[in-house]
C-alpha positions in Angstrom: 177.8 81.2 50.2 175.4 82.7 52.9 174.6 86.5 53.6 174.9 88.1 56.9 172.8 91.3 57.2 173.6 93.6 59.6 173.6 97.3 60.7 175.5 100.0 62.5 174.1 102.2 65.0 174.9 104.9 67.4 175.3 108.7 68.5 176.3 111.5 66.3 180.0 110.5 65.3 180.9 107.6 66.9 182.2 106.6 63.4 179.6 104.7 62.1 180.1 105.5 58.9 183.8 105.2 59.4 183.7 101.8 60.4 182.2 100.4 56.9 184.4 102.3 55.2 186.9 100.7 56.7 185.2 97.2 56.0 185.2 98.1 52.3 188.7 99.7 52.5 190.5 97.1 54.2 188.8 93.8 52.7 189.9 95.5 49.0 186.4 95.9 48.4 186.9 99.5 46.8 187.2 100.3 43.2 190.1 102.4 41.8 188.0 105.0 40.6 186.0 105.5 43.8 189.3 105.8 45.8 189.8 108.9 43.5 186.7 110.0 43.7 187.3 109.8 47.8 190.6 111.2 47.8 189.2 114.5 46.0 186.1 114.8 48.3 187.4 114.0 51.8 188.3 116.7 54.1 188.4 114.8 57.5 191.8 112.7 55.7 193.2 109.2 57.8 196.6 108.1 57.0 195.9 107.0 54.0 194.6 110.2 52.6 191.4 109.5 52.7 187.5 110.0 54.6 186.2 106.7 54.9 183.1 108.0 56.0 181.8 109.6 52.6 181.8 106.0 51.4 178.0 105.5 52.9 177.2 108.7 53.3 175.7 109.7 50.1 173.4 112.6 50.3 175.0 116.3 49.9 173.5 117.2 53.5 175.3 114.2 55.6 179.2 115.0 53.5 178.2 119.0 54.5 177.6 118.5 57.8 179.4 115.0 58.8 176.1 113.4 60.1 174.2 110.3 58.5 170.6 111.2 57.9 169.1 108.1 55.6 169.7 104.6 56.0 172.5 103.9 53.3 173.1 100.1 52.3 176.2 98.9 51.2 177.3 95.4 49.6 181.0 93.7 50.0 181.9 90.0 50.3 185.0 88.1 51.4 185.8 84.6 50.2 183.9 82.6 53.3 180.3 85.3 53.2 178.8 87.9 51.6 177.5 91.1 53.8 174.5 94.0 53.5 175.2 96.6 55.6 173.0 99.1 56.3 174.2 102.4 58.2 171.4 104.0 60.2 171.6 107.2 61.4 172.1 108.8 65.0 170.3 111.4 65.4 166.6 110.7 67.7 164.6 112.7 64.6 165.5 109.8 62.6 164.0 106.8 64.4 162.1 105.9 61.6 165.4 105.5 59.9 166.9 103.6 62.1 164.1 100.9 62.7 163.3 100.7 59.1 167.0 99.7 58.7 167.3 97.0 61.4 163.7 95.1 60.4 165.5 93.0 58.1 168.9 92.7 59.9 170.5 89.7 61.5 172.6 91.4 63.4 173.6 95.0 65.1 176.9 96.8 65.9 176.6 99.3 68.4 178.9 101.7 68.7 180.3 103.3 71.7 182.8 106.5 71.6 185.5 105.5 74.1 185.8 109.1 75.4 181.7 109.1 76.3 181.0 105.1 77.4 177.2 104.2 77.5 175.2 107.3 76.7 171.1 108.0 75.7 171.2 106.8 72.1 173.1 103.5 73.3 170.5 102.7 75.6 167.8 104.1 72.5 169.3 102.0 69.9 169.5 98.9 72.2 166.1 99.2 73.0 165.0 99.4 69.7 167.6 96.1 68.6 165.5 94.6 71.9 162.0 95.7 70.7 162.7 94.6 67.0 164.1 91.0 68.9 167.2 91.0 67.5 169.6 87.7 68.3 173.3 89.4 67.6 174.7 92.3 68.9 178.1 93.4 68.5 179.3 96.0 70.8 182.3 98.2 69.1 183.8 100.5 71.8 185.5 102.8 69.1 188.0 105.7 68.7 190.2 103.6 71.4 193.1 105.9 69.7 191.7 108.7 71.7 191.9 106.8 75.4 196.0 105.3 74.6 194.2 101.8 74.0 193.4 101.6 77.6 191.8 98.1 78.9 190.7 99.9 82.0 188.7 102.1 79.8 187.1 99.4 77.6 186.4 97.2 80.7 184.6 99.9 81.9 182.3 100.8 79.3 181.8 96.9 79.0 180.3 96.6 82.8 178.2 99.6 81.9 176.6 97.9 78.4 176.6 94.5 80.4 173.6 96.1 83.1 171.9 97.5 80.1 171.9 94.1 78.4 170.6 92.4 81.2 167.5 94.7 81.6 166.3 94.4 77.9 167.0 90.6 78.0 169.7 90.7 75.4 171.7 87.6 75.2 174.5 87.2 72.5 176.5 90.3 73.0 180.0 90.6 72.1 182.1 93.3 72.6 185.0 94.7 70.4 188.2 97.3 71.4 188.3 99.0 68.3 189.3 102.4 66.0 187.7 102.7 63.0 189.7 105.7 61.6 193.1 103.7 62.1 191.8 100.2 61.4 192.8 98.6 64.4 191.1 95.1 65.3 188.6 95.9 62.5 189.9 93.9 59.6 193.2 92.5 61.5 194.4 92.0 65.2 195.8 95.6 66.4 199.6 95.8 67.9 198.2 98.3 70.2 196.2 96.1 72.2 198.1 93.1 72.8 195.6 92.6 76.3 192.7 92.2 73.9 192.5 88.3 72.8 189.5 87.9 71.0 189.0 87.9 67.4 188.8 90.6 64.9 185.8 92.4 63.8 185.5 90.7 60.5 186.7 87.5 61.4 183.7 87.6 63.5 181.3 88.2 60.8 182.6 85.8 58.9 182.2 83.1 61.1 179.0 83.7 63.6 176.5 81.4 63.3 173.3 83.8 62.7 170.7 80.2 62.5 168.6 79.7 59.8 166.8 82.6 58.9 163.7 80.1 57.7 161.4 78.2 60.0 161.4 74.5 58.6 158.3 73.8 61.2 156.0 76.4 59.6 156.2 76.3 56.1 154.7 79.3 54.4 154.2 80.3 51.0 151.9 83.0 49.8 150.8 83.4 45.7 151.7 86.6 44.0 150.7 85.1 40.5 148.1 83.0 39.5 149.4 81.6 36.0 147.0 80.4 33.5 148.0 80.5 30.0 145.8 81.0 27.4 146.5 78.7 24.8 145.9 75.4 23.8 149.3 73.7 24.7 148.6 74.5 28.4 145.1 74.5 28.4 144.2 72.6 31.8 147.3 74.7 33.4 147.0 76.2 36.6 149.8 77.2 38.7 150.6 79.5 41.8 153.6 81.2 41.7 155.5 83.0 44.5 158.1 82.6 47.1 158.5 79.7 50.1 158.8 82.1 53.0 159.8 79.3 55.6 160.4 75.6 55.5 160.0 73.3 52.9 157.3 71.8 50.5 157.0 68.3 49.0 154.8 66.9 46.3 151.7 65.2 48.0 152.0 67.3 51.0 148.6 67.8 52.8 148.0 71.9 52.7 145.3 74.4 53.7 144.5 77.5 51.5 144.2 80.4 53.8 142.0 82.4 54.3 139.2 80.2 53.0 140.6 77.5 55.4 140.0 74.7 52.2 142.6 71.5 52.5 143.7 70.2 49.6 147.5 68.7 48.2 150.2 69.6 46.1 149.8 67.8 43.0 152.8 69.2 40.9 155.8 71.6 42.1 157.8 73.6 39.3 161.0 75.9 40.1 162.9 77.2 37.3 160.6 75.8 34.0 161.3 72.2 35.7 159.0 70.0 37.6 160.8 68.9 40.9 160.3 66.8 43.9 160.5 69.7 46.7 161.4 73.2 47.5 162.8 75.0 50.1 162.8 78.4 52.0 163.6 81.5 50.0 162.7 79.5 46.6 160.5 81.1 43.8 158.3 78.2 43.0 155.1 77.1 41.1 152.6 74.7 43.2 149.4 73.0 41.8 146.4 72.1 43.8 144.8 68.1 43.2 141.7 70.7 43.3 140.0 73.4 41.8 139.8 76.1 44.6 139.0 79.3 44.0 142.9 81.0 45.3 144.1 84.5 44.1 147.0 86.7 45.1 147.8 86.7 48.6 146.2 84.0 49.4 148.7 81.4 51.6 149.2 77.9 51.4 150.2 76.3 54.6 151.2 72.8 55.8 147.8 71.6 57.8 150.5 70.6 60.4 151.0 74.3 61.5 148.6 76.8 61.2 149.5 80.6 61.0 146.7 83.0 62.8 143.5 84.2 60.4 141.6 87.1 62.3 139.8 89.9 61.4 141.7 91.6 64.5 145.4 92.1 65.1 147.6 94.1 67.6 150.6 95.7 66.4 153.5 97.7 67.1 153.9 100.2 65.1 156.6 103.1 64.5 154.6 105.7 62.5 156.9 107.1 59.7 154.4 110.0 58.8 154.2 113.7 58.8 150.2 113.8 58.8 149.2 112.5 62.5 147.6 108.8 63.6 144.6 108.8 65.2 141.8 106.4 66.3 139.1 105.8 63.1 141.6 106.7 60.7 141.1 104.3 57.7 144.3 102.7 55.8 145.3 99.9 53.6 147.7 97.1 55.1 149.6 95.6 52.6 151.0 91.9 54.2 153.6 90.7 51.8 152.0 90.5 48.3 148.2 90.9 50.1 146.2 94.4 50.5 143.3 94.9 52.7 141.3 97.9 53.6 141.7 98.7 57.5 140.6 100.9 60.5 142.4 101.8 63.7 140.1 100.6 66.5 142.0 102.0 69.2 145.3 103.3 70.4 146.2 101.2 73.3 149.2 103.3 74.6 152.8 104.7 73.6 156.1 103.2 73.9 158.9 105.3 75.5 161.9 104.2 73.2 164.3 105.2 76.4 162.6 103.2 78.9 160.6 100.9 76.8 157.7 102.2 79.5 154.1 102.3 78.2 152.6 106.0 78.5 149.0 106.3 78.3 148.8 108.2 74.5 146.4 111.6 75.5 147.1 113.2 71.7 147.9 111.7 68.3 150.5 110.0 67.3 153.2 112.1 65.6 155.9 111.3 63.4 159.3 108.8 64.8 156.4 107.5 67.8 156.1 103.7 68.5 152.7 102.8 69.6 150.5 99.8 70.0 148.0 99.7 68.2 144.6 97.3 67.6 143.1 97.3 63.7 140.6 95.9 61.9 140.8 94.4 58.8 137.9 94.1 56.3 138.7 90.3 55.5 141.2 88.0 57.5 144.4 88.6 57.9 146.9 85.2 57.7 149.8 86.3 60.0 152.6 84.8 62.4 153.5 86.6 65.7 156.3 88.8 64.6 158.2 87.1 67.8 157.7 83.7 65.9 158.2 84.8 62.3 159.9 87.9 61.1 158.9 87.4 57.7 154.8 86.9 58.5 155.0 89.0 60.9 155.5 92.6 59.8 153.6 94.7 57.6 153.1 98.4 56.3 150.2 100.7 56.5 149.5 102.9 53.8 147.6 106.1 53.4 144.8 105.5 50.9 144.7 109.1 49.5 148.6 109.9 49.2 149.7 106.1 48.8 152.7 106.8 51.1 153.8 104.2 53.6 153.2 105.7 56.7 153.2 103.0 59.4 156.2 99.4 59.9 153.8 97.1 61.5 155.4 94.1 64.2 152.1 92.0 64.7 151.9 90.6 68.2 
C-alpha cells in the first residue's frame, strides 16, 4: 500500500485542524480513549459533542488561542491508502514552519473561508507551493454552511483562485466545496450541495496519482556506513550501506564514486541479510564494488550514464529559520543527507517576497522567516541534483557551527 503525504495550509480560522480532525473522525481512525479525552477538552463542540480541531493542536497555547503554531503530523489509513498529514500554521510569523512542513509533501490542501474568498494568506501559501514545485494542489472552499451552500459563492471563489494559479503556473488544481465542521463532502458526498458533481475529498485523496517519487532515470545511492567486520569469518568483507534514494541498481552495473570521480562496477548487492540481483528506490541496501576504493560516509555511488552536479560553489534558495541573522561571510555546516561539509556564504543575491515572488535587493541582514537566494562555497565538492529535478538530492540544511542548531532550509538551484 502506498503512502500519500499532504499538507494543509490556510489563514487563521480557515478550519485546517478541523478538516484533519474530520478526516480522522469520519474514517474511524480515532481510538475510544482519544474520543473520551476530546469530549472533556472540547469548547467549540459540533453536533457530535467534540471539537475536532484539538486533535492536531497539541500545544497548550494552540488549544487556548485556537490557532496552530507548530507543524503537527497525523497518520491514518483507509483500505486503499496510508496518509501522513502535516497541519501547517497560517500566521505570517510561522512561514518557516509552513515551508519545512511542505518540503516533503506530495500534495497541498489550501483552505479558503467561503465568507472571505481569496486573501493575502491564500496567495502566500500558493506562492510557497509554487516555490517548492508542488505538483498537486487541492483548493478546499470551507464553511460552505455559513454561505447557505451557495453554488454562486463557490464558483466566484474558484474563478478568483484560477487567476492566482495561472499566474504562479500551478497546473493540477482541484476544487472542493466543503464544511469541515459538519462533514460535508469530506468522507461522503453532501446532500446539501446537489449541484456539486465531483468526488468527496477523501475519495479524491485515495485515488489521485501523485506520480512516482522515484526518479528511475537518475539512480542515486549515498553511503551512510562502511561495513568492515574485524572477524576471521568476514576477513575481506567491505560493504557500503545506505538507502537507495532513487532509481534501481543491479549487479554488474557500471557506477561512478562521487566526488572522487572513480569508475567501478557493482560486484554484489545485499538487502535484508541476503544477496539479491537488484535493489530499488527506498530500499536499504549494502553495495559492494569490484575495485578497492577509498569510499566514505556521504559519498555517492551513481550510474555512470546519469551524473549529478559536483561543485564547490552552489546557488540555492534558503528559508531562514534562526533568530540570529544571516549575513555574507558567515560560516556554517551544510548537511546534504549524510554528508556534512563546511561552507561560507559568498553572496546574498536577493530576497524573495513570499507575497508576490518579486525579487528584492537585500539592503540588510536576512531575518527569521525570510526567503533569499544565496551563493555558497563548500570546503570540498558537493554532489547534488537541482531541487526542481529531484527533491531528495536537491535539498539541504545549514547548521550553526557553535550552537549546532539548524538555521536554514536550502533548495539547491
